[in-house]
Structures are given as C-alpha cells and as structure tokens.
ZALUMDO-392433 format. One record per residue (C-alpha): residue in one letter; x, y, z. Coordinates in pm, whole numbers, padded with zeros to 5 digits. Layout:
BEGIN
A / X / Y / Z $
...
This chain:
BEGIN
X / -06535 / -18613 / -35224 $
X / -06429 / -18855 / -34947 $
X / -06110 / -19065 / -34952 $
X / -06041 / -19379 / -34746 $
X / -05773 / -19314 / -34484 $
X / -05584 / -19624 / -34599 $
X / -05532 / -19461 / -34939 $
X / -05423 / -19139 / -34765 $
X / -05158 / -19323 / -34561 $
X / -05013 / -19532 / -34842 $
X / -05052 / -19319 / -35151 $
X / -05074 / -18954 / -35047 $
X / -04789 / -18933 / -34796 $
X / -04433 / -18827 / -34882 $
X / -04180 / -19097 / -34789 $
X / -03926 / -18829 / -34692 $
X / -04123 / -18605 / -34455 $
X / -04409 / -18855 / -34384 $
X / -04668 / -18580 / -34431 $
X / -04942 / -18534 / -34690 $
X / -04785 / -18414 / -35015 $
X / -04716 / -18043 / -35060 $
X / -04662 / -17953 / -35426 $
X / -04626 / -18323 / -35522 $
X / -04391 / -18418 / -35806 $
X / -04361 / -18752 / -35985 $
X / -04011 / -18878 / -36073 $
X / -03932 / -19082 / -36383 $
X / -03954 / -19403 / -36179 $
X / -04315 / -19321 / -36081 $
X / -04262 / -19243 / -35712 $
X / -04409 / -18926 / -35569 $
X / -04256 / -18674 / -35327 $
X / -04302 / -18319 / -35205 $
X / -04108 / -18095 / -35441 $
X / -03920 / -17929 / -35153 $
X / -03838 / -18264 / -34990 $
X / -03686 / -18424 / -35299 $
X / -03491 / -18105 / -35377 $
X / -03339 / -18099 / -35026 $
X / -03265 / -18471 / -35046 $
X / -03074 / -18424 / -35371 $
X / -02870 / -18141 / -35217 $
X / -02766 / -18364 / -34927 $
X / -02681 / -18669 / -35139 $
X / -02524 / -18483 / -35435 $
X / -02712 / -18717 / -35669 $
X / -03041 / -18702 / -35860 $
X / -03199 / -19036 / -35780 $
X / -03513 / -19166 / -35613 $
X / -03479 / -19213 / -35236 $
X / -03695 / -19528 / -35257 $
X / -03566 / -19724 / -35558 $
X / -03242 / -19525 / -35633 $
X / -03344 / -19487 / -35999 $
X / -03192 / -19177 / -36165 $
X / -03419 / -18885 / -36247 $
X / -03407 / -18552 / -36427 $
X / -03382 / -18227 / -36235 $
X / -03695 / -18093 / -36410 $
X / -03951 / -18133 / -36128 $
X / -04303 / -18062 / -36253 $
X / -04599 / -18045 / -36016 $
X / -04845 / -18336 / -36047 $
X / -05166 / -18128 / -36086 $
X / -05409 / -18416 / -36024 $
X / -05225 / -18536 / -35713 $
X / -05202 / -18183 / -35576 $
X / -05576 / -18135 / -35625 $
X / -05646 / -18450 / -35421 $
X / -05404 / -18361 / -35140 $
X / -05527 / -17999 / -35124 $
X / -05887 / -18128 / -35086 $
X / -05779 / -18361 / -34807 $
X / -05594 / -18083 / -34628 $
X / -05897 / -17850 / -34649 $
X / -06128 / -18121 / -34520 $
X / -05888 / -18201 / -34239 $
X / -05860 / -17835 / -34142 $
X / -06239 / -17790 / -34147 $
X / -06302 / -18092 / -33926 $
X / -06256 / -18027 / -33550 $
X / -05983 / -18239 / -33397 $
X / -06112 / -18548 / -33211 $
X / -06460 / -18539 / -33370 $
X / -06593 / -18807 / -33606 $
X / -06655 / -18649 / -33947 $
X / -06945 / -18886 / -34015 $
X / -07135 / -18894 / -33684 $
X / -06998 / -18579 / -33518 $
X / -06928 / -18778 / -33203 $
X / -06606 / -18780 / -33001 $
X / -06342 / -19026 / -33126 $
X / -06297 / -19259 / -32830 $
X / -06204 / -19593 / -32987 $
X / -05936 / -19732 / -33215 $
X / -06037 / -19997 / -33468 $
X / -05766 / -20264 / -33476 $
X / -05890 / -20401 / -33808 $
X / -05894 / -20074 / -34004 $
X / -05626 / -19906 / -33792 $
X / -05824 / -19585 / -33751 $
X / -05993 / -19374 / -33485 $
X / -06372 / -19419 / -33458 $
X / -06660 / -19308 / -33238 $
X / -06903 / -19538 / -33048 $
X / -07156 / -19506 / -33334 $
X / -06893 / -19615 / -33590 $
X / -06837 / -19927 / -33383 $
X / -07195 / -20043 / -33447 $
X / -07187 / -19958 / -33817 $
X / -07158 / -20217 / -34091 $
X / -06808 / -20099 / -34181 $
X / -06660 / -20186 / -33841 $
X / -06894 / -20478 / -33757 $
X / -06706 / -20767 / -33595 $
X / -06385 / -20555 / -33572 $
X / -06191 / -20550 / -33248 $
X / -06180 / -20205 / -33096 $
X / -05986 / -20065 / -32800 $
X / -06005 / -19741 / -32605 $
X / -05773 / -19483 / -32755 $
X / -05551 / -19451 / -32447 $
X / -05514 / -19828 / -32409 $
X / -05447 / -19883 / -32780 $
X / -05193 / -19602 / -32787 $
X / -05011 / -19751 / -32485 $
X / -04998 / -20096 / -32648 $
X / -04870 / -19963 / -32980 $
X / -04612 / -19744 / -32805 $
X / -04483 / -20052 / -32623 $
X / -04480 / -20235 / -32955 $
X / -04283 / -19954 / -33119 $
X / -04035 / -19905 / -32834 $
X / -03793 / -20183 / -32950 $
X / -03805 / -20051 / -33306 $
X / -03738 / -19696 / -33183 $
X / -03451 / -19818 / -32965 $
X / -03313 / -20008 / -33265 $
X / -03335 / -19692 / -33475 $
X / -03167 / -19495 / -33197 $
X / -02892 / -19757 / -33184 $
X / -02855 / -19733 / -33560 $
X / -02842 / -19355 / -33530 $
X / -02569 / -19383 / -33268 $
X / -02371 / -19625 / -33485 $
X / -02412 / -19397 / -33787 $
X / -02298 / -19105 / -33574 $
X / -01981 / -19296 / -33479 $
X / -01923 / -19398 / -33840 $
X / -01976 / -19038 / -33949 $
X / -01726 / -18926 / -33684 $
X / -01479 / -19185 / -33814 $
X / -01532 / -19068 / -34172 $
X / -01477 / -18709 / -34056 $
X / -01155 / -18823 / -33892 $
X / -01057 / -18990 / -34221 $
X / -01138 / -18667 / -34407 $
X / -00929 / -18456 / -34170 $
X / -00645 / -18708 / -34191 $
X / -00659 / -18706 / -34572 $
X / -00632 / -18327 / -34566 $
X / -00348 / -18341 / -34314 $
X / -00168 / -18611 / -34516 $
X / -00205 / -18407 / -34834 $
X / -00073 / -18092 / -34669 $
X / 00230 / -18265 / -34516 $
X / 00303 / -18469 / -34830 $
X / 00277 / -18160 / -35051 $
X / 00514 / -17975 / -34818 $
X / 00764 / -18263 / -34826 $
X / 00742 / -18291 / -35206 $
X / 00812 / -17919 / -35244 $
X / 01102 / -17931 / -34998 $
X / 01259 / -18230 / -35173 $
X / 01224 / -18069 / -35514 $
X / 01364 / -17741 / -35382 $
X / 01673 / -17937 / -35273 $
X / 01697 / -18103 / -35613 $
X / 01645 / -17772 / -35794 $
X / 01913 / -17605 / -35576 $
X / 02153 / -17892 / -35638 $
X / 02094 / -17888 / -36014 $
X / 02122 / -17510 / -36027 $
X / 02449 / -17527 / -35834 $
X / 02580 / -17797 / -36068 $
X / 02482 / -17588 / -36371 $
X / 02646 / -17279 / -36222 $
X / 02969 / -17467 / -36141 $
X / 02983 / -17627 / -36486 $
X / 02928 / -17293 / -36661 $
X / 03193 / -17133 / -36436 $
X / 03443 / -17404 / -36532 $
X / 03360 / -17350 / -36899 $
X / 03403 / -16974 / -36860 $
X / 03736 / -17021 / -36682 $
X / 03869 / -17255 / -36951 $
X / 03747 / -17015 / -37222 $
X / 03926 / -16719 / -37063 $
X / 04249 / -16915 / -37008 $
X / 04261 / -17050 / -37363 $
X / 04157 / -16719 / -37515 $
X / 04441 / -16551 / -37321 $
X / 04691 / -16806 / -37451 $
X / 04569 / -16756 / -37807 $
X / 04593 / -16378 / -37771 $
X / 04951 / -16411 / -37637 $
X / 05040 / -16639 / -37928 $
X / 04883 / -16400 / -38178 $
X / 05067 / -16106 / -38018 $
X / 05398 / -16292 / -38028 $
X / 05348 / -16385 / -38395 $
X / 05247 / -16028 / -38477 $
X / 05568 / -15897 / -38314 $
X / 05771 / -16159 / -38500 $
X / 05606 / -16061 / -38829 $
X / 05683 / -15694 / -38765 $
X / 06047 / -15774 / -38696 $
X / 06063 / -15992 / -39009 $
X / 05902 / -15722 / -39221 $
X / 06156 / -15464 / -39101 $
X / 06444 / -15701 / -39173 $
X / 06319 / -15774 / -39524 $
X / 06288 / -15404 / -39600 $
X / 06643 / -15339 / -39478 $
X / 06783 / -15621 / -39689 $
X / 06593 / -15498 / -39996 $
X / 06714 / -15146 / -39934 $
X / 07079 / -15252 / -39918 $
X / 07036 / -15470 / -40226 $
X / 06915 / -15162 / -40413 $
X / 07237 / -14973 / -40333 $
X / 07524 / -14934 / -40581 $
X / 07732 / -15244 / -40629 $
X / 08034 / -15120 / -40436 $
X / 07820 / -15026 / -40135 $
X / 07625 / -15353 / -40164 $
X / 07950 / -15552 / -40158 $
X / 08085 / -15349 / -39871 $
X / 07772 / -15449 / -39665 $
X / 07754 / -15801 / -39799 $
X / 07845 / -15970 / -39469 $
X / 07580 / -15777 / -39280 $
X / 07324 / -15849 / -39550 $
X / 07410 / -16220 / -39535 $
X / 07361 / -16222 / -39160 $
X / 07025 / -16055 / -39191 $
X / 06915 / -16292 / -39466 $
X / 07034 / -16595 / -39272 $
X / 06838 / -16503 / -38963 $
X / 06602 / -16790 / -38884 $
X / 06248 / -16755 / -38757 $
X / 06081 / -17041 / -38574 $
X / 05752 / -17124 / -38741 $
X / 05493 / -17145 / -38461 $
X / 05279 / -17457 / -38421 $
X / 04928 / -17456 / -38281 $
X / 04958 / -17635 / -37946 $
X / 04743 / -17938 / -37868 $
X / 04451 / -17880 / -37636 $
X / 04405 / -17529 / -37758 $
X / 04031 / -17568 / -37813 $
X / 03756 / -17596 / -37554 $
X / 03722 / -17954 / -37424 $
X / 03355 / -17977 / -37521 $
X / 03338 / -18349 / -37447 $
X / 03441 / -18281 / -37088 $
X / 03129 / -18071 / -37040 $
X / 02873 / -18242 / -37260 $
X / 02993 / -18602 / -37256 $
X / 02736 / -18810 / -37058 $
X / 02632 / -18487 / -36892 $
X / 02294 / -18611 / -36767 $
X / 02445 / -18940 / -36648 $
X / 02724 / -18766 / -36457 $
X / 02483 / -18522 / -36295 $
X / 02246 / -18809 / -36210 $
X / 02528 / -18993 / -36033 $
X / 02595 / -18680 / -35831 $
X / 02223 / -18651 / -35753 $
X / 02234 / -19007 / -35621 $
X / 02512 / -18906 / -35387 $
X / 02279 / -18664 / -35205 $
X / 01982 / -18900 / -35202 $
X / 01947 / -19144 / -34916 $
X / 01892 / -19487 / -35073 $
X / 01563 / -19632 / -34942 $
X / 01516 / -20007 / -34949 $
X / 01176 / -20006 / -34779 $
X / 00942 / -19708 / -34768 $
X / 00692 / -19737 / -34484 $
X / 00320 / -19693 / -34549 $
X / 00182 / -19430 / -34304 $
X / -00174 / -19553 / -34361 $
X / -00084 / -19880 / -34186 $
X / 00091 / -19728 / -33880 $
X / -00088 / -19801 / -33551 $
X / -00192 / -19513 / -33322 $
X / 00110 / -19566 / -33093 $
X / 00361 / -19558 / -33380 $
X / 00517 / -19249 / -33539 $
X / 00695 / -19245 / -33876 $
X / 00979 / -19014 / -33973 $
X / 00913 / -18756 / -34244 $
X / 01111 / -18957 / -34501 $
X / 00904 / -19270 / -34411 $
X / 01222 / -19466 / -34334 $
X / 01198 / -19499 / -33955 $
X / 00930 / -19591 / -33702 $
X / 00927 / -19516 / -33328 $
X / 00692 / -19627 / -33054 $
X / 00553 / -19375 / -32809 $
X / 00354 / -19408 / -32490 $
X / 00122 / -19130 / -32607 $
X / -00156 / -19259 / -32830 $
X / -00227 / -19068 / -33153 $
X / -00606 / -19058 / -33146 $
X / -00614 / -18817 / -33439 $
X / -00541 / -19097 / -33688 $
X / -00845 / -19268 / -33844 $
X / -00906 / -19633 / -33758 $
X / -00894 / -19751 / -34119 $
X / -00889 / -20129 / -34190 $
X / -00520 / -20134 / -34294 $
X / -00387 / -19986 / -33969 $
X / -00183 / -20220 / -33746 $
X / 00191 / -20211 / -33679 $
X / 00337 / -20063 / -33996 $
X / 00395 / -20224 / -34335 $
X / 00623 / -20145 / -34623 $
X / 00448 / -19951 / -34897 $
X / 00530 / -20216 / -35158 $
X / 00455 / -20586 / -35131 $
X / 00564 / -20874 / -35352 $
X / 00427 / -21196 / -35495 $
X / 00748 / -21336 / -35642 $
X / 01125 / -21309 / -35644 $
X / 01394 / -21256 / -35381 $
X / 01394 / -20948 / -35162 $
X / 01601 / -20827 / -34869 $
X / 01628 / -20522 / -34649 $
X / 01834 / -20411 / -34351 $
X / 01670 / -20273 / -34036 $
X / 01872 / -20056 / -33798 $
X / 01781 / -20177 / -33444 $
X / 02077 / -20032 / -33256 $
X / 01981 / -19890 / -32914 $
X / 01631 / -20037 / -32948 $
X / 01500 / -20220 / -32640 $
X / 01217 / -20390 / -32825 $
X / 01095 / -20457 / -33178 $
X / 00901 / -20693 / -33405 $
X / 01031 / -20753 / -33759 $
X / 00936 / -20972 / -34051 $
X / 00664 / -20997 / -34312 $
X / 00284 / -20993 / -34303 $
X / 00033 / -21124 / -34555 $
X / -00194 / -20881 / -34735 $
X / -00501 / -21064 / -34606 $
X / -00376 / -21099 / -34246 $
X / -00621 / -20976 / -33982 $
X / -00510 / -20643 / -33837 $
X / -00784 / -20568 / -33586 $
X / -00873 / -20699 / -33242 $
X / -00656 / -20942 / -33044 $
X / -00393 / -21037 / -33303 $
X / -00175 / -21346 / -33270 $
X / 00138 / -21304 / -33482 $
X / 00148 / -21664 / -33607 $
X / 00240 / -21783 / -33958 $
X / -00098 / -21955 / -33994 $
X / -00258 / -21614 / -33944 $
X / -00032 / -21440 / -34198 $
X / 00263 / -21322 / -33985 $
X / 00628 / -21435 / -33996 $
X / 00782 / -21235 / -33712 $
X / 01093 / -21230 / -33492 $
X / 01078 / -21024 / -33172 $
X / 01310 / -20863 / -32921 $
X / 01137 / -20826 / -32585 $
X / 01293 / -20763 / -32244 $
X / 01634 / -20867 / -32373 $
X / 01519 / -21197 / -32522 $
X / 01475 / -21294 / -32886 $
X / 01168 / -21491 / -32992 $
X / 01019 / -21628 / -33314 $
X / 00640 / -21648 / -33338 $
X / 00567 / -21997 / -33473 $
X / 00244 / -22193 / -33512 $
X / 00345 / -22398 / -33206 $
X / 00393 / -22085 / -32993 $
X / 00689 / -21872 / -32889 $
X / 01027 / -22016 / -32984 $
X / 01317 / -21876 / -32784 $
X / 01621 / -21792 / -33000 $
X / 01986 / -21815 / -32900 $
X / 02158 / -21500 / -33024 $
X / 02529 / -21490 / -32934 $
X / 02579 / -21124 / -33023 $
X / 02324 / -20844 / -33002 $
X / 02273 / -20733 / -33365 $
X / 02291 / -20362 / -33447 $
X / 02127 / -20426 / -33782 $
X / 01902 / -20713 / -33882 $
X / 01900 / -20843 / -34239 $
X / 01560 / -20979 / -34350 $
X / 01566 / -21199 / -34663 $
X / 01259 / -21329 / -34845 $
X / 01259 / -21595 / -35118 $
X / 00895 / -21605 / -35229 $
X / 00916 / -21910 / -35455 $
X / 01123 / -22108 / -35201 $
X / 00884 / -21997 / -34925 $
X / 01153 / -21872 / -34690 $
X / 01183 / -21573 / -34459 $
X / 01524 / -21562 / -34291 $
X / 01675 / -21327 / -34032 $
X / 02045 / -21268 / -33970 $
X / 02291 / -21018 / -33826 $
X / 02357 / -20773 / -34111 $
X / 02717 / -20713 / -33999 $
X / 02854 / -21068 / -33971 $
X / 02566 / -21255 / -34144 $
X / 02524 / -21486 / -33843 $
X / 02192 / -21671 / -33870 $
X / 01906 / -21582 / -33631 $
X / 01600 / -21773 / -33760 $
X / 01429 / -21892 / -34080 $
X / 01058 / -21945 / -34145 $
X / 00945 / -22189 / -34415 $
X / 00601 / -22144 / -34566 $
X / 00431 / -22182 / -34904 $
X / 00316 / -21830 / -34987 $
X / -00005 / -21784 / -35184 $
X / -00076 / -21413 / -35141 $
X / 00109 / -21084 / -35150 $
X / 00334 / -21022 / -34850 $
X / 00470 / -20697 / -34710 $
X / 00765 / -20596 / -34487 $
X / 00632 / -20560 / -34129 $
X / 00769 / -20352 / -33840 $
X / 00682 / -20260 / -33483 $
X / 00930 / -20061 / -33276 $
C-alpha cells in the first residue's frame, strides 16, 4: 500500500511532537495524538483537554487500531527505503518540487505527476526556504524570550505570594498571642478579685457566726442559772431576787445582717464583654488607613502593621511587578461619603499625599495630574506643591505641618489638605468623581 506524502504530513503527524503517530489515540473531539504525547501534555497543563481545540476529553485513552496500522506500515516502508533514494525510480533525490512540496529524482521531473511543476535543486530550495523561515523562527525565539520573562515574573509572583503568606501568618499569630495573653490576664485578674472578695466576706461571716455563737452560749448559761434559782425554795429565791432580776434584765443586741454581705456579682458579670472589649481597645493602635502592600513600589517599604511607609535608596527587586504596584494605596477605597485621615509627616524631607483613582495608570512615566486620576500635594526640597491639570502650583505654607489632615467629600467632589494640629488650610482640589478612589502615599 502506498500513501501520498501530503496525507502523511497533514493527517498522520502528531501536532505535539510533529512526528508520525506512535500508538495513536483519538480524543472525543476527533483529533489524534501519540498516546505518550497527550499524556505528557496533560501532566504539564493539569487539565484533560485537546491541545488543538481545547475541548475536554476523558482520561481513557484507547489506541486507534486502524490509524496505528497505517502509521506502522509507513514507518516500515520508510525504514526499508534507503535515505536519499527515490522509492519509485531508485534514483538519487536531487530536486525539490515546488508544486507538490516533495523531494523527487530527475526521472520524477519528467513524469506526468510533476509535469509543468517548478523544480529546484535541493540545496538551493533548502537555502530559500531557510531564509523564508528565518523571520518566523526569530519571531518564535522572541516569543520564547517574552514567555521566559513572563514565566520569571510569575515565579516572582509565586515566591512573593509564599513570602506574603508566611509573614502575614506570623503577624496574625503574634497579634492573637497578644490578645490571648491579654484576655488570659484579664480573666486571671478578675477571678483573683472574685476570690479575694469571697475570702474577705466569708471571713466576716465566720466572725459574725462565731460572735453570735458565743453570745448564744452566754445567753444559754444565763437562762439556766435563772431557771435554777427560780427552782429553789421560796426563801432562797427571794433572797436572790435582786441578782435574778439583774440576770433576767440583761439585754442582748439582736445582730443584723450587714449590707453588702453577698458577692457583688454584677460587678463581675455586668457588661463583662463590653468592659473587656474597651480594655482591648486600649491596647490596640487605632488604624485609620491600612496600607496595601501589593501596591507598594519597589523603593518603598511598609511597616509590619501596614501603617507606615518609608522610602529607601535600595530597590527591592524581589517584589513582583504586578499591575497595581505604584506608590502605595490604602487597602480600602470609597465611592461615596466623607472620609478623613491624618498622616504623620514630622521629620520627613519629602512626601506625596492625596488620593488616586482606581483606574489611574500606575506604570511608565506617570504624571500625577487630576485628569489622570491623581489629586496630590507634595513636599519636595522644602517647597510645597499641588499637582494640578495646569501644572505645578506652588503653595504658601506659613508653618511646617507635623501632621497633615486629608479630607475627602466624594459627593461634593472635594479633596482638601490642612495642618492637623491647627487646621490651617493647605490646598483643596475640586473634581466630580466617577470611580472608586483610594488614599495615596509616597514617602
């Protein structure tokens, strides 16, 4: 059986390894592959789909018996035929038919099949096609290089995700250890106070009971003596009458249970959780704006509690260049309402503060203008500047602020800056907001 080479190229070649099928399998979509090739492809992609049309397939790969019979016959014929010899005329293959795109001998050139076809010497045709393929190969190499860089960037993202998770998990555990220690200490102190009150009030009750018991003993003795004298003969009774009267007239103070004798349960249980919560708040640093570490540029470093940002001359190349990264934004944005936060800028020689739009460009040469999604005031080389659509606007600041108050009124479209200590005005932007905006910082 003979098979046209065109059919061999298009129908009997695996699109993964580009070789004639070995143990061909047919997926549910109808495409054919080498069994080993498709199995390896699925391992790399972690999905069971066709590499050509992406259609899902079952993992049950059964050999296509008919297709394997054809490919095995072709392989045997190819192995039996000496390389470089025409299988039909047994002449050396010296030409390449441009019409049929196959190697032929000089006899093939005169045959009816290749009549009127343009043919070229093999070496010349190979050189032409190599030159034709060079741009495509260079393009593929460029694509490979780009993919390599993207892969490297993804690897950097992966490592950063792992690093973020490790550090965040550590911080979570440390914070909860502090809370657990605080709560345990509060519980211990409260139980100690309860125990102390219990012991004090129990001691008082025991003393009262002891005193009453002693009083009852004395009273019992007195009653017995009076009864004994009253049982005497009349003359003796009358002789001791005065003493008996004194004994009978003796008064005993009836004890009263003092107020506050019981445990003050309300003191311990009344609004217990609320009282403890207020104490918890006293050890928690109130955070107005939590910074988003995924937006911090490579020259910026955030504190562990995500409340402070510092600029360093050393670039952090270990952070991935994700799309969100530029300056640093607050972790929460807003699309309505009034919001304000205070930024401690004392001892800072330079900073940029304000708000940035969610859709603002963060890559390349960024101009911090309102029309580009930035409403920013800057301190640079001792001078204060507002970035406006017209350019840099110099600001007259009479006193160097230690803290800057940033106020946003979304509906009114205002972003204002003032000295947080004396509320002296620094600058106000006016803009009609349409998208979510975030606190923005560069130190």
